[in-house]
N, C-alpha and C positions, 0 to 999 in steps of 0.2 A: 503494500499499500504506500502510495506517496504521502509524505508527511504534509502535503499542501491539500490533500483530498478531504472532503467533508467526513466528519465522523460524529456520533453522538455519545453521550455519556449515559450510561445506565447506573443510577446510583443507589447504593443500598444504605440509607442513612441510619438503619437500625439493624443492619445485617439481616439475619434470618428470623429475628425476633418477631412473633406474631401473637395476636389476641385469640387466634383459633388454633385448632390442631387437626386439620384436614388430613385424613389418613393417607392420601396420595401425594402429599407435598414433598418435594424433593429439597426445598430450601432449609429444612430443619437440619440436614446434614452439615450445614455451613456452620452451625454452633460448634462442631467439633474442631473447626479451624481456629476458633478463638475462645479457648476454654477459661481465659484468665478472668472472665466476668460472666454472669448470667444474663446480664442486661447489656446490650450494645447500643450506643448512641454515638452519632458523629459529633465531635467536639467543634465549637465555634472556629478555632484556627484551621481545622482540616477543611470546614465548609468554606471559609473565605479563600484559602489557597487553592482548592479545587475550582471555584467559580472564577477567580482572578486568572488562573493559569489557562483554563479553557477558553474563555472569551478572548485572551490575548492570542492564543493559537489559532482561533477561528478567524480573528481579525474582522473583516467586514462581511464575512460569510454567515450563513445561518447556523446558529447554535442551538442544540436541542438538549435540554436536561430531561431525562426520563427517570422518574423516581419510582423505585420498586422496593420490594421487601423479600421475605416476611411481609409485614404490614407497615408501610412507610408512615402512615398517620400516627403511629406510635411515637414518632419524633416529636410531635406536638405542633399546635398551631403557631406558636411564637417562632419555632425552627423555620417554618416555611415563610413567614412574615420576614424573618432576617435574611433568608435565601433570596427572596424576591427583591429585597432592598440592596443586597450585595450585587445582584445582576445589574441593577440600575447604576450602581456606583462604579463598577468595573468595566461595563460595556462601553463599546465605542458609539459615537454619535451615528444613528441610522442603522446600527447592527441589528438584525432580526434575532429575537430570542424567543424559543418556544419552550413550554413545559408540558410534561405528561406525568400522570400519576396512575399507577395501577394498584387498585384497593380491593379488599373483600367487601367494602361497603358498610360494614357493622357500625363503624364509628363515625360514619358520614352524618353530620347534623347541619343545622341552618348556618352556624359560623363557618364550617368548613366549606359549605357550598357558596357562601357569600365571597370568602376569600378566593376561591377558584374561579368564580364568575369574574371577580375584579381584575385578575391577571390572566384571563382567558386560558386557563389550564385545561387541556384536554384529559378527561378522566376515564380509565378503563375500569369497569366493574366486573368482577367475577360472579357469574350466575350460570349454574349448569343446566337450567331448565326449570320445569315446574316443580312445585315443593317436593314431591317424592323423590325425584331424580337429584335435585340439588342437595337436599338434606342427607342423601345417603352417605357421601364421604365428607360433607362439610359441616356435619352437625345440625342442630336445630336452628339454623341461621336464615331461612328463607324470609321470614317476615321482617327481620331486621335489615336484610339487603334491600328489600323492596321499599322499606321506609327510607333508606339512604338514598335510593334512586329518586324518590319523590322529593327530596330536598334538593337534589341536583336539577331536577326539572323545574322547581319552583324558583330557583335562582337563575335559570337560563343557562346552566353549564352545559357545554358540549361533552358528551359521553359516549362511550361504546360498550358493548358486552362481550366478555370474553368467556366462552364456554368450553369446558374440558369434556372431551369424548373418552369415556372409559369402557372397560369390559362390560359394564352394567348398562351403559346407555347406548352403546354403539348400534343396537338394533332399533333405536327409537329416534333416529335423525330427523325424519319428517315431522314427527310429533313435537320434538324439541324447537325446530325452526318455526312451527306453526304457533306454539306457545309464545315464543319471543316476539313474533309479529303480532300476536293478539294483544300484547302489552304495549304495542306502538314502538318497539325498538327498530331502528333502521340501520344501525351500523354494528355489524356482528363479526366475531372472530371464533373459529372453532380449532381447538388445539388437541392434538392426540396425546393421551396420557401413555407415555412409553418410559417405564422405569423398570431397573433391574432389581432383584432382591439382593442385597449385599452379602448375605450368607450363602446363596446358592449360585448367584449369577444368572439365574433363570428370570423371565419376565415376572414382575410383581403381580399379585392377584388382580389389581385394578388396570393393568396395562391393557390397551386395546390392541388385539391382534390385527395383522395387516388385512386379512381378507375382510374382517368386520368393520374396519375403518374405511376401506374402500367402499363398502356398502353404505356406510354412514354418509360419506361425502356425497356419493351419488343420489342418495335419498334427499339430502339437504338441497343439492343442486336442482333436483326435479321440482321440489317444492318452491324453491326461489324462482326458477324459470317460469313456473305456472302463475306465480302470484307477484313477484317483485322484481324481476330482471329490469334493470335500469333505474329503479327506485330504491332498492335496498342494497346496502354495501356490505359484501361479505369479503373479508380481506383476501383469502386466497384466491377468489374469482377476480377480484380487483387487480391482484399482482399479475395474474396471467394476461390480463387485458392490457396492463400497464406495460408489460414487456413487448407486446405486439405493438403498441403505439410508439413507445419511445426507446425500445431496445434493451430495457432492464427493468427490474422491479425493486420495490422496496422491501420485499420479504426475503430475508437473509437466507433461509434454507432453500430457496429456489433461484438464488442469483449469485453467480460468480464466486469470487473468494470471500472467506469470512473476515471482512475487515470494515464493517460499517459502524462499530461502536466499540467502547471499552467499558468494563465493569469497574466501578470504585466502590470499595468496601467502606464501612463506617469509619475505619481508622486511616483512610487514605491508600490502602493496598490496592493495586490495580491488576486486573486479569483480563484476558481476551474475550471472555464470554461467561455469562451466568451459569452455564452448564459445565463450565470447566473451573470453577473456583476450588482449586486444589493446590497444595504446596508447590507442586512441580510447575505450575503455570503462572505463579506469581511473578509479574513483570518488574515490580518495583513498588515504590510508594511516593505519592505526591509531595510529601514533606522534604524528599531530597532529589526527586526526579521530575524533569520537565517532560512534555509530551514527545519532544524530539528524541530525547534518550530513550523513552519507553518504546517508541516505535523501531528503535534500533536493537532491541534486546532479542536474544535467541528464542525466547518463548513466543514472541510474536511472530517471527519468521516460521517457526516450527508450526504454530497453530495455523496460520494462513496457508501453509503448504499442505495440511492435511486434506483440504478440500479437493485437491487433485489426486490424492493418493489412491483413490477407489476407481479412477477412470478406467483401468484395464478390466475391473469387475463388471463395469457397465457397458464394454465394448459391445456393439451390435444392438444395443436397445434403442428403439425409435424415439423414445422419450428422453433420451440422456440430455439433449440440449435444453430441455424443459425444466427438469428437477435438478440437474447438476449434480446427482448423486444424493440430494437430500442433506438434512442436518447431520453434522459429524456425530453428535451424541447418539442418534439412532443407528449408527454403524456399529457403535461399541457393543450394544446388546446383540447385534447380529454376529459378532465375532472380533471386530476391530475395525479401525479407520480404512483399512483396504478392502472391506467387505461391502457388499450391496447393503443398502439400508434396511433395517428391520421393517420399515414401511414401504419397501419397493413395490410390492404387489398392490398395496393400496393406491399408490400414485399411478401405477400402470393402468390399473382399472378405471380410476377417475379421468385420467387424460383421455383414454379411449372413449370414455362416455361423454365428456363434457367440452373438451378442448376446442373442438371444432366449432361449436356453437359460440364459445367465448371469443374466439379469434374473430369471427364474423360480426359479433356485437361490437368488438373493439373497432373494426374497420368502419363501422357506421357511426362512430363517435365524431 
């Protein structure tokens, strides 16, 4: 990656700390990386150093701060007030700055919604479907999440819905899509739950198998095509059309090298991806390293090179130029970075079913 290329920061202000204990959550393992404290919060000096260094590195290009967790709202309202003030202090005149927050929605109240409305923060809310499906892995939180969404709507905050497809929900793709639409949601993202059991190395019980996820995507696509094509944004569908129009997409697992963002942990440690927050992938720390130095590290070069490592495994596949081998973490469960993706069958099925229609739709834009 060129050091002059745009990149985003995915920031973990509370590391993997969360107010929930969703059974399928992989972020909880991050706590093992930082055992010195049970509670993790980004100190003010790390916050300012990160914001100042990133805005300086981006100069007059668009800077995107993506706040995630765990549950980033645990950092507190005052933390984000300070963060937004620091962006105003350290930004250059006319420099575009955007913020996104991914939340489980449970802590969302009127004050949070008003703050995010004032700073035009794009909020992602995790909602796995109707009550029965959502509460299966996320505890009895459906009502609290829906209440949080009402606060966002009342304040006029732009938000999208992130839905996890698991082994239990994969057969209900059309039902989940129609529920989300019945609630008036127009910006949707569907994520496959692909996790290995640390003890056995086999897929965890909640992992969606490739064939099932392929069926899930096709069911969602058919419901979307019937009801909402052109009006409802589904991130995967948008990414495919985006590539047709501009030659690349903003969805990292379907596009080129893995070089679109860096992860900043609560203490300033930097990693190349939130799925690879491991000691061997630590690139440095913002207290001592600037972004030029970080992009020169071996960990960064090795991580970016992983994307090309499985191309021989994908030789002869008619969809190779569409999925680019998929997300590197999905190859690990399949046997390693040189393997075909664990979800290979899913994407082959989905592209065969839907890609032609999406390309035609893109050409009509």
